[in-house]
C-alpha positions in Angstrom: -12.7 -27.4 -54.0 -14.8 -28.0 -50.9 -14.8 -25.7 -47.8 -16.0 -26.0 -44.3 -19.0 -23.9 -45.0 -20.0 -26.4 -47.8 -20.0 -29.3 -45.4 -23.0 -28.1 -43.4 -26.6 -27.4 -44.4 -27.2 -23.8 -45.4 -23.5 -23.1 -45.7 -23.0 -22.6 -42.0 -19.6 -23.3 -40.6 -19.3 -26.3 -38.4 -16.2 -25.2 -36.6 -15.2 -21.9 -35.0 -13.0 -19.7 -37.2 -9.3 -20.3 -36.8 -7.2 -17.2 -36.2 -3.8 -17.2 -37.8 -1.0 -17.3 -35.2 0.8 -13.9 -34.7 4.2 -13.9 -36.4 7.1 -14.4 -34.0 4.7 -14.9 -31.1 6.2 -17.2 -28.5 4.2 -20.1 -27.3 3.2 -20.1 -23.6 5.8 -22.7 -22.7 8.5 -20.8 -24.5 7.5 -17.7 -22.6 7.9 -19.4 -19.3 11.3 -20.8 -20.4 12.4 -17.3 -21.2 11.5 -16.1 -17.7 13.4 -19.1 -16.2 16.4 -18.2 -18.3 16.3 -14.7 -16.7 16.6 -16.4 -13.3 19.8 -18.1 -14.5 21.5 -14.9 -15.5 23.9 -13.4 -12.9 21.6 -10.4 -12.1 18.5 -12.6 -12.0 20.2 -15.2 -9.8 21.5 -12.5 -7.4 18.1 -10.8 -7.2 16.2 -14.1 -6.6 18.8 -15.1 -4.0 18.4 -11.8 -2.1 14.6 -12.0 -2.3 14.6 -15.6 -1.2 16.8 -14.9 1.8 14.6 -12.0 2.9 11.4 -14.1 2.5 13.1 -17.0 4.4 14.1 -14.6 7.2 10.5 -13.3 7.4 9.1 -16.9 7.6 11.6 -17.9 10.3 11.4 -14.9 12.5 8.5 -16.3 14.7 10.6 -19.3 15.4 13.5 -17.5 17.0 11.7 -14.6 18.5 8.9 -14.0 21.0 7.1 -11.4 18.8 7.7 -7.9 17.6 6.4 -6.2 20.7 8.4 -8.2 23.4 10.0 -5.7 25.7 13.0 -5.9 28.1 14.7 -3.7 30.7 17.7 -3.1 28.4 17.0 0.0 26.3 19.2 1.3 23.5 21.7 -1.5 23.8 24.5 -1.7 21.2 24.4 -4.3 18.4 25.5 -7.7 19.6 25.0 -11.4 18.7 21.9 -11.4 20.9 20.5 -8.2 19.4 22.0 -7.7 15.9 20.6 -4.2 15.5 20.5 -3.4 19.3 17.3 -2.5 21.1 14.9 0.4 21.0 13.5 2.8 23.6 11.3 0.0 25.1 14.0 -2.6 25.0 12.5 -4.4 21.9 14.9 -6.1 19.5 15.2 -3.8 16.5 16.3 -6.7 14.2 13.2 -8.7 15.1 11.0 -5.7 14.5 12.7 -5.0 11.2 11.9 -8.6 10.0 8.3 -8.2 11.1 8.2 -4.8 9.4 9.6 -6.5 6.2 6.8 -9.0 6.5 4.2 -6.2 6.5 5.9 -4.6 3.5 6.0 -7.9 1.5 2.3 -8.5 2.2 1.5 -5.0 0.8 3.7 -5.6 -2.3 2.4 -9.1 -3.1 -1.2 -7.9 -2.7 -1.3 -4.3 -3.9 0.9 -4.7 -7.0 -0.9 -7.7 -8.5 -4.2 -5.9 -8.0 -2.9 -2.9 -9.9 -1.5 -5.1 -12.6 -4.7 -7.0 -13.2 -7.0 -4.0 -13.1 -4.7 -1.7 -15.0 -4.1 -4.2 -17.8 -7.8 -5.0 -18.2 -8.6 -1.3 -18.3 -5.9 -0.7 -20.8 -7.1 -3.3 -23.3 -10.7 -2.4 -22.7 -10.2 0.4 -25.2 -10.4 -2.3 -27.9 -14.1 -2.7 -27.1 -14.9 1.0 -27.8 -12.8 3.9 -29.1 -14.6 6.3 -26.7 -14.0 4.0 -23.8 -10.3 3.9 -24.5 -10.1 7.6 -24.7 -12.0 8.1 -21.5 -9.7 5.6 -19.6 -6.6 7.4 -20.9 -7.9 10.7 -19.5 -8.5 8.9 -16.2 -4.9 7.6 -16.2 -3.7 11.1 -17.0 -5.6 12.5 -14.0 -4.1 9.9 -11.7 -0.6 10.7 -13.0 -1.2 14.4 -12.3 -1.2 13.7 -8.6 2.1 12.9 -6.8 1.9 9.5 -5.2 2.6 10.8 -1.7 -0.2 13.5 -2.0 -2.7 10.9 -3.3 -1.7 8.6 -0.4 -2.2 11.4 2.1 -5.7 12.1 0.7 -6.7 8.4 0.8 -5.3 8.0 4.3 -7.3 10.9 5.5 -10.5 9.5 4.0 -10.0 5.9 5.0 -7.9 6.5 8.1 -4.2 5.5 8.1 -3.5 1.7 7.9 -3.1 -1.3 5.7 -6.3 -0.6 3.7 -5.2 3.0 2.8 -1.8 1.8 1.8 -3.2 -1.0 -0.4 -5.6 1.3 -2.2 -2.8 4.0 -2.6 -0.4 1.4 -4.2 -3.1 0.1 -6.5 -4.3 3.5 -7.7 -0.8 5.0 -8.2 0.5 2.0 -10.1 -2.7 1.7 -12.2 -1.8 4.1 -15.0 1.6 2.4 -15.7 -0.1 -0.9 -16.4 -3.0 0.7 -18.3 -0.7 2.6 -20.6 1.5 -0.5 -21.3 -1.6 -2.5 -22.2 -3.0 0.3 -24.3 0.3 0.5 -26.2 0.2 -3.2 -26.9 -3.4 -3.0 -28.0 -2.6 -0.2 -30.5 0.4 -2.1 -31.8 -1.4 -5.5 -32.2 -4.6 -4.1 -33.7 -2.8 -3.4 -37.0 -1.3 -6.9 -37.2 -2.6 -9.4 -39.8 -3.9 -11.9 -37.4 -6.2 -9.3 -35.8 -7.4 -8.1 -39.1 -8.1 -11.7 -40.1 -10.0 -12.3 -36.9 -12.2 -9.3 -37.7 -12.9 -10.6 -41.2 -13.9 -14.0 -39.8 -16.3 -12.4 -37.4 -14.5 -13.4 -34.1 -15.9 -11.4 -31.2 -13.7 -8.5 -30.1 -13.6 -9.7 -26.5 -12.2 -13.0 -27.6 -9.5 -11.4 -29.7 -8.5 -9.1 -26.8 -8.3 -11.8 -24.1 -6.9 -14.7 -26.1 -4.6 -13.0 -28.6 -3.8 -9.4 -27.8 -3.4 -9.8 -24.1 -0.8 -12.6 -24.2 1.3 -10.4 -26.5 1.3 -7.7 -23.8 2.5 -9.9 -21.0 6.3 -9.4 -21.5 6.4 -5.6 -20.8 3.8 -6.1 -18.0 5.9 -8.7 -16.2 9.0 -6.6 -16.5 7.1 -3.6 -15.3 5.9 -5.5 -12.3 9.4 -5.9 -10.9 9.8 -2.1 -11.2 6.4 -1.5 -9.7 7.5 -3.5 -6.6 10.3 -1.0 -6.0 8.0 2.0 -6.4 5.5 0.4 -3.9 8.3 -0.2 -1.4 9.2 3.5 -1.3 5.5 4.6 -1.3 4.9 2.6 1.9 8.1 4.1 3.4 7.1 7.6 2.4 3.6 7.4 3.9 4.8 5.7 7.0 7.5 8.3 7.5 4.8 11.0 7.8 2.7 8.8 10.1 0.0 7.8 7.6 1.1 4.2 7.0 0.9 1.1 9.2 0.2 2.2 12.7 2.2 1.2 15.8 2.7 -1.1 17.6 2.6 -3.2 14.3 6.0 -2.4 12.6 6.8 -1.7 9.0 10.1 -0.5 7.5 8.7 3.0 7.2 7.3 3.2 10.8 10.7 2.0 12.1 12.5 4.8 10.2 9.9 7.3 11.4 10.5 6.4 15.1 14.2 5.7 14.7 15.1 9.2 13.4 14.2 10.6 16.8 16.8 8.4 18.5 19.5 8.5 15.8 22.3 9.7 18.1 21.5 7.1 20.8 20.9 4.1 18.5 22.2 4.6 14.9 21.2 1.0 13.9 17.5 2.0 14.7 17.7 3.7 11.3 20.6 2.0 9.5 19.2 -1.5 10.1 15.8 -1.0 8.5 17.4 1.1 5.8 19.8 -1.7 4.8 16.9 -4.2 4.6 14.9 -1.7 2.5 17.7 -1.2 0.1 18.3 -4.9 -0.2 14.7 -5.5 -1.1 14.7 -2.7 -3.7 18.0 -4.0 -5.1 16.5 -7.6 -5.4 13.6 -6.4 -7.5 15.7 -4.0 -9.6 18.1 -6.9 -10.5 15.1 -9.1 -11.4 13.7 -6.3 -13.5 17.0 -6.0 -15.5 17.3 -9.7 -15.9 13.7 -10.1 -17.2 14.0 -7.2 -19.5 17.2 -8.6 -21.0 15.7 -12.1 -21.4 12.6 -10.6 -23.1 14.4 -8.3 -25.5 16.9 -10.9 -26.6 14.2 -13.4 -27.6 11.6 -10.9 -29.0 
């Protein structure tokens, strides 16, 4: 019986070795369909609807407002159709400032969390290149986990000065170990599978096995974890801004609005209640999405 190696001079193989497909591994198209099915579930649909409404409000706020720092002579006015959350100590519309603050938070989430996901996942599977590298990275993750997120954020803010850069770095570093450990767990599980052992026998480079075969099998828990990480990042921004180390005035964020509004709680309760409701709706949207994604993944795995 002839083989591929016999078809070329010197017995060299003319084609790259074919790695057996992992058992029960969904194809890429099937994976995307599972995530779309999660959006059709009640929790997924509600979560996406809430998130969509919040994003739409953020996109439309420049159309019906003159900016987040537009002042008026009417201070601490009660909620009305003109000012849904009333006005603050400078006569600025609290509802408008809340939406601009939500925009600041969404920018932080959609930039900081993906950075943590990409870097953490790559570091987690990097242990497949070297046993010692994997052990070293795990110790680094343990050290990061040993610092409370708020304390780490305070240290970073004091070094870099409070602002967007410090918040982004804090979010990325605090969320890094979660992604790294998920990727590491997937690596240790997949390394013992037959298709990985077959790839090693065929001489396939480790880097190729990690990126093309092990990494795709780690995507499900990483995607589910991302929705949870969004909630964590929301409250991290709020916590740092509450102590004055987040986004700096006059640019608003949900945390800075709460920080200022607490001082005027008796005069304008909506100064605190308005941003708090938006904050909870945002966290609820990502929590529902996380539940729907987790259910879709576990049902089809």
